[in-house]
C-alpha positions, 0 to 999 in steps of 0.5 A: 743864533743869527739868521742863516747857517754856518757851513762847515766845509770839510776837505781831505786829500784826494786819495782819502775822499771816500764817499758813502757807498755799499754800506761803507761810511763816507770819510767825514761821517766819523768826524760828523758824529764826533762833532755831534758829541760836542754840538748836540742838536746844534749840528744839522744833518743832510735832509736828503740823506737817509740816516743823516750825516754830512752833505757829500758833494761830488765833483761829478755824478754820472759823468756830469760836473753840473749834476755833482755840484747841483747838490749845492743849488739854492732851494736844496737845504743843507741842514734844518734852518738855524743848524750848523751844516756840514758839507764834505767835498768828494773828488770822484773822477771818471778815471781810476785813481791809480799811482803814476810812477813818473809823477812820484819820481818827478816829485822826489827829484824836486824835493831832493833838489830843494831838500837843503832849504827845508831841513838839515840832515839832523832834521831829516833823521828826526823826520824818519824817526818820528815816522817810525815812532808813530808807527810803533805806537799805533793802537787798535782801538776803534771808537765809532769809525776811523776818518783816515782811510784810503778810498776805493774808486767806484769807477775802477771796478776792475781794481781790487778794493782796499782792505777796510784797515789798510795799515801803515803802508797803505796809508803812506802809499795813499799820501805819497800818491796824493802829493805826487799827483798834485805836484806833478800832474797839472791836469789833475790839479786843475780839475780838483782845484776847479771843483773845489772852487766851484763848490765854495762859490756855490756856497758863497752864492747862497745868500739866503741860508748861508751866514758864514763858512768854516773851511776844515781841511786835512792833509793834502786837502789843506794844500788844495783849499789854500790853493783855492782860497788864495784865488777867490776874489776877496779884494773885489768882494771887499770893495764891492760886496762886503758880505761876500768878503766876510763869509769866510769865518775861519780856516782850519788845517790839520796835518798840513804839508803846506810848509813842504810845498813852500820850501821843497817845491818853491810854491811861494809864500804869498797868500794872494787874495787871502791877504784881503781877509787875513788883515789883522782886524778884530772881525777878520777870520782866524787860521788854526793849524793842528799839528802833531809833532810826530806826524811826518806830513805836518809842520807848524805854519806860523811865520811862513806865509806873507800877505800883501795888498796888490795896491801896494804896501809892505808884506806882512806875516799871516798870523796862524795859530799852531796848536800842538796835538797828540794823535797817537794817544788820543785818536782811534788807531790804525794806519799812520796814527800820528796823522789821524786828526779827525778822530782826536776828540779832545785836541782837535774835534772839541776845539773845532766844535768851539770854533763853529759855535763861536762862528754861529753865535756872532751877530750879523752886524759883526760880519759887515 
């Protein structure tokens, strides 16, 4: 392995970013242990966390964003030298995480107006039937914990805690709240986006011990990370600081609703600053999208997004490797199983480990 660590940055939807608390595992703990099965000692643990596991970085600690992001300060190691580090982002607001009926209604209205652009009546029927099929084919086997668990908000002490297995309805409700708040509540979207951007920039600033970053996002987290990555100054870095421009090693999305945002909510298909790095060169990062055909949240993404250099020239499609998976038969069960990607060892975790291993094995000269 070359100097410095590859850092895996894991991001879930806002309503699923459960931090470790009260003896309950964090949302990325199960994924971390499944990655360990593939990577062994090559995967590092948080040196500051008893028992190891991912490094959880919160948007705030004791009401302070600076204290939350301080976990990424240089000098605070993310893993043992040379190991692959695993950082999981957690949005932990001071206000309770509760549903806003107005946001949900606004989101549904926007989706209804644009529905014809996204799918035909037959396609809508398939979406509903696919959802029902996934629910009816759930299993109850739990193998080392489940990653797809709606979170409880530690700041909302007056609210009842969710059950450890919220079932299909609880999972769908959390997904609904995730999408509705991100589409209709600009205040929350700006706060979450600002936190994720600050966390990524903090990693980009660790020139001494970070050799590359693999962004690994699930569900609504794919929209958040796409939103942030499109805004990082990759064109400026490419012209003045090639090392920074080359730090993004791979972008991994799973169960992504990005196509719905583009087609239903008219978010546009341009990738902004990502055009500077997804330029088709041999050393350019790749984009892998895991998609279960029975997952009502997810869609294939290849052929959807366009890259354009602001200096001019024609637009080009961003190559995205859509990888079909079977979560219903391969994941741990519970909730909306077709949307449970990080518990799918064979189709998702093993390929993700392969991407990490390949990123760690690349020579420094290939990053320039």
